[in-house]
Structure formats: structure tokens, C-alpha cells
BALOBA-1460 file (C-alpha; in Angstrom, 3 decimals):
// residues 99
<rec num="1" residu="x" x="81.098" y="112.131" z="85.766"/>
<rec num="2" residu="x" x="84.328" y="114.065" z="86.117"/>
<rec num="3" residu="x" x="86.316" y="111.276" z="87.805"/>
<rec num="4" residu="x" x="84.901" y="108.290" z="85.898"/>
<rec num="5" residu="x" x="88.019" y="107.787" z="83.722"/>
<rec num="6" residu="x" x="90.289" y="108.017" z="86.776"/>
<rec num="7" residu="x" x="88.176" y="105.412" z="88.561"/>
<rec num="8" residu="x" x="88.327" y="103.051" z="85.570"/>
<rec num="9" residu="x" x="92.087" y="103.453" z="85.221"/>
<rec num="10" residu="x" x="92.622" y="102.868" z="88.942"/>
<rec num="11" residu="x" x="90.610" y="99.630" z="88.720"/>
<rec num="12" residu="x" x="92.750" y="98.438" z="85.798"/>
<rec num="13" residu="x" x="95.955" y="99.379" z="87.627"/>
<rec num="14" residu="x" x="94.736" y="97.476" z="90.684"/>
<rec num="15" residu="x" x="94.110" y="94.413" z="88.519"/>
<rec num="16" residu="x" x="97.615" y="94.607" z="87.049"/>
<rec num="17" residu="x" x="99.116" y="94.887" z="90.536"/>
<rec num="18" residu="x" x="97.065" y="91.948" z="91.829"/>
<rec num="19" residu="x" x="98.310" y="89.837" z="88.918"/>
<rec num="20" residu="x" x="101.885" y="91.004" z="89.585"/>
<rec num="21" residu="x" x="101.548" y="90.150" z="93.288"/>
<rec num="22" residu="x" x="100.394" y="86.614" z="92.529"/>
<rec num="23" residu="x" x="103.073" y="86.067" z="89.907"/>
<rec num="24" residu="x" x="105.648" y="87.218" z="92.493"/>
<rec num="25" residu="x" x="104.307" y="84.835" z="95.139"/>
<rec num="26" residu="x" x="103.538" y="81.807" z="92.923"/>
<rec num="27" residu="x" x="105.946" y="81.902" z="89.962"/>
<rec num="28" residu="x" x="105.931" y="80.296" z="87.568"/>
<rec num="29" residu="x" x="102.188" y="80.606" z="87.170"/>
<rec num="30" residu="x" x="99.895" y="80.409" z="84.159"/>
<rec num="31" residu="x" x="96.788" y="82.233" z="83.059"/>
<rec num="32" residu="x" x="94.389" y="79.491" z="84.152"/>
<rec num="33" residu="x" x="95.747" y="79.343" z="87.707"/>
<rec num="34" residu="x" x="95.869" y="83.141" z="88.022"/>
<rec num="35" residu="x" x="92.302" y="83.354" z="86.764"/>
<rec num="36" residu="x" x="91.223" y="80.812" z="89.352"/>
<rec num="37" residu="x" x="93.105" y="82.467" z="92.245"/>
<rec num="38" residu="x" x="91.899" y="85.969" z="91.384"/>
<rec num="39" residu="x" x="88.393" y="84.917" z="90.357"/>
<rec num="40" residu="x" x="88.934" y="86.923" z="87.197"/>
<rec num="41" residu="x" x="88.190" y="86.143" z="83.540"/>
<rec num="42" residu="x" x="91.139" y="84.720" z="81.605"/>
<rec num="43" residu="x" x="91.074" y="87.531" z="79.034"/>
<rec num="44" residu="x" x="91.624" y="90.121" z="81.772"/>
<rec num="45" residu="x" x="94.477" y="88.132" z="83.293"/>
<rec num="46" residu="x" x="96.007" y="87.731" z="79.831"/>
<rec num="47" residu="x" x="95.801" y="91.494" z="79.235"/>
<rec num="48" residu="x" x="97.409" y="92.276" z="82.607"/>
<rec num="49" residu="x" x="100.198" y="89.801" z="81.917"/>
<rec num="50" residu="x" x="100.803" y="91.443" z="78.538"/>
<rec num="51" residu="x" x="100.996" y="94.906" z="80.109"/>
<rec num="52" residu="x" x="103.405" y="93.657" z="82.781"/>
<rec num="53" residu="x" x="105.532" y="91.947" z="80.134"/>
<rec num="54" residu="x" x="105.648" y="95.100" z="77.993"/>
<rec num="55" residu="x" x="106.673" y="97.031" z="81.114"/>
<rec num="56" residu="x" x="109.664" y="94.736" z="81.566"/>
<rec num="57" residu="x" x="108.457" y="93.274" z="84.863"/>
<rec num="58" residu="x" x="107.523" y="89.717" z="83.951"/>
<rec num="59" residu="x" x="108.366" y="87.285" z="81.188"/>
<rec num="60" residu="x" x="106.545" y="84.256" z="79.875"/>
<rec num="61" residu="x" x="108.092" y="80.819" z="80.112"/>
<rec num="62" residu="x" x="106.824" y="77.412" z="79.086"/>
<rec num="63" residu="x" x="105.827" y="76.900" z="82.742"/>
<rec num="64" residu="x" x="104.043" y="80.234" z="83.185"/>
<rec num="65" residu="x" x="104.836" y="83.835" z="83.994"/>
<rec num="66" residu="x" x="107.879" y="84.689" z="86.102"/>
<rec num="67" residu="x" x="109.411" y="87.899" z="87.389"/>
<rec num="68" residu="x" x="112.053" y="89.092" z="84.928"/>
<rec num="69" residu="x" x="115.609" y="89.366" z="86.179"/>
<rec num="70" residu="x" x="116.221" y="93.025" z="87.023"/>
<rec num="71" residu="x" x="112.502" y="93.779" z="87.444"/>
<rec num="72" residu="x" x="113.180" y="95.370" z="90.830"/>
<rec num="73" residu="x" x="114.144" y="98.596" z="89.042"/>
<rec num="74" residu="x" x="110.778" y="98.731" z="87.257"/>
<rec num="75" residu="x" x="108.936" y="97.888" z="90.470"/>
<rec num="76" residu="x" x="110.710" y="100.762" z="92.231"/>
<rec num="77" residu="x" x="109.518" y="103.057" z="89.430"/>
<rec num="78" residu="x" x="105.970" y="101.814" z="90.042"/>
<rec num="79" residu="x" x="106.298" y="102.590" z="93.742"/>
<rec num="80" residu="x" x="107.540" y="106.113" z="92.979"/>
<rec num="81" residu="x" x="104.689" y="106.714" z="90.540"/>
<rec num="82" residu="x" x="102.197" y="105.409" z="93.086"/>
<rec num="83" residu="x" x="103.532" y="107.792" z="95.714"/>
<rec num="84" residu="x" x="103.015" y="110.711" z="93.302"/>
<rec num="85" residu="x" x="99.511" y="109.521" z="92.450"/>
<rec num="86" residu="x" x="98.615" y="109.240" z="96.133"/>
<rec num="87" residu="x" x="99.875" y="112.766" z="96.763"/>
<rec num="88" residu="x" x="97.751" y="114.096" z="93.894"/>
<rec num="89" residu="x" x="94.750" y="112.098" z="95.057"/>
<rec num="90" residu="x" x="95.095" y="113.615" z="98.533"/>
<rec num="91" residu="x" x="95.038" y="117.113" z="97.034"/>
<rec num="92" residu="x" x="91.953" y="116.256" z="94.927"/>
<rec num="93" residu="x" x="90.229" y="114.845" z="98.011"/>
<rec num="94" residu="x" x="91.064" y="117.924" z="100.059"/>
<rec num="95" residu="x" x="89.708" y="120.238" z="97.336"/>
<rec num="96" residu="x" x="86.507" y="118.219" z="97.031"/>
<rec num="97" residu="x" x="86.029" y="118.401" z="100.792"/>
<rec num="98" residu="x" x="86.314" y="122.181" z="100.598"/>
<rec num="99" residu="x" x="83.288" y="122.369" z="98.272"/>
């Protein structure tokens, strides 16, 4: 299918954002608690935490993940990227509806 890769990537991005949301609301928070809250396997939570850490948004501590000082700048970048993605998705949707 033409959009299969996009669908998979959007699901992964959603998972990362769900993990980020719960870290933001419950910091510090560990993998086991996040896995329980999100009803998600620990290996997926661990991967999302790693991606968020590499993006400069969170950092690990002995008590669990926390939002990194200055992460607001990276979060604003995410919001800008999301706006661009939504605009592109709207165009794709419009073109599909024209078929």
C-alpha cells in the first residue's frame, strides 16, 4: 500500500508523544510505570524514551525520566513540524478525495 510507511511512522510518533505527555505530567517516571499507564510493552516505552532523550527533550535520572531543562525549544520545534505535517496531510487527503 502506498501510505503504509506513513501510517507506521505516524503510529510510532504518536507513541513517542504519548510517552512524552506522561513524562511531562508524572515526572520523574520510570519505564515500568509508563508501561503500566500506557498499557504498552516495556521495550516500546524504552525505545520512545531513548528517542526523546536523543532529541534533547528528556533525560534519565535515578528516579526516572524527567523533562530536560530547556526542552521547551525542542517541543516548539515539534509543534512546528506537526503543523507542517498536518498541512501536507490535508493536501494528500484533498487529492485522494478528488480521485
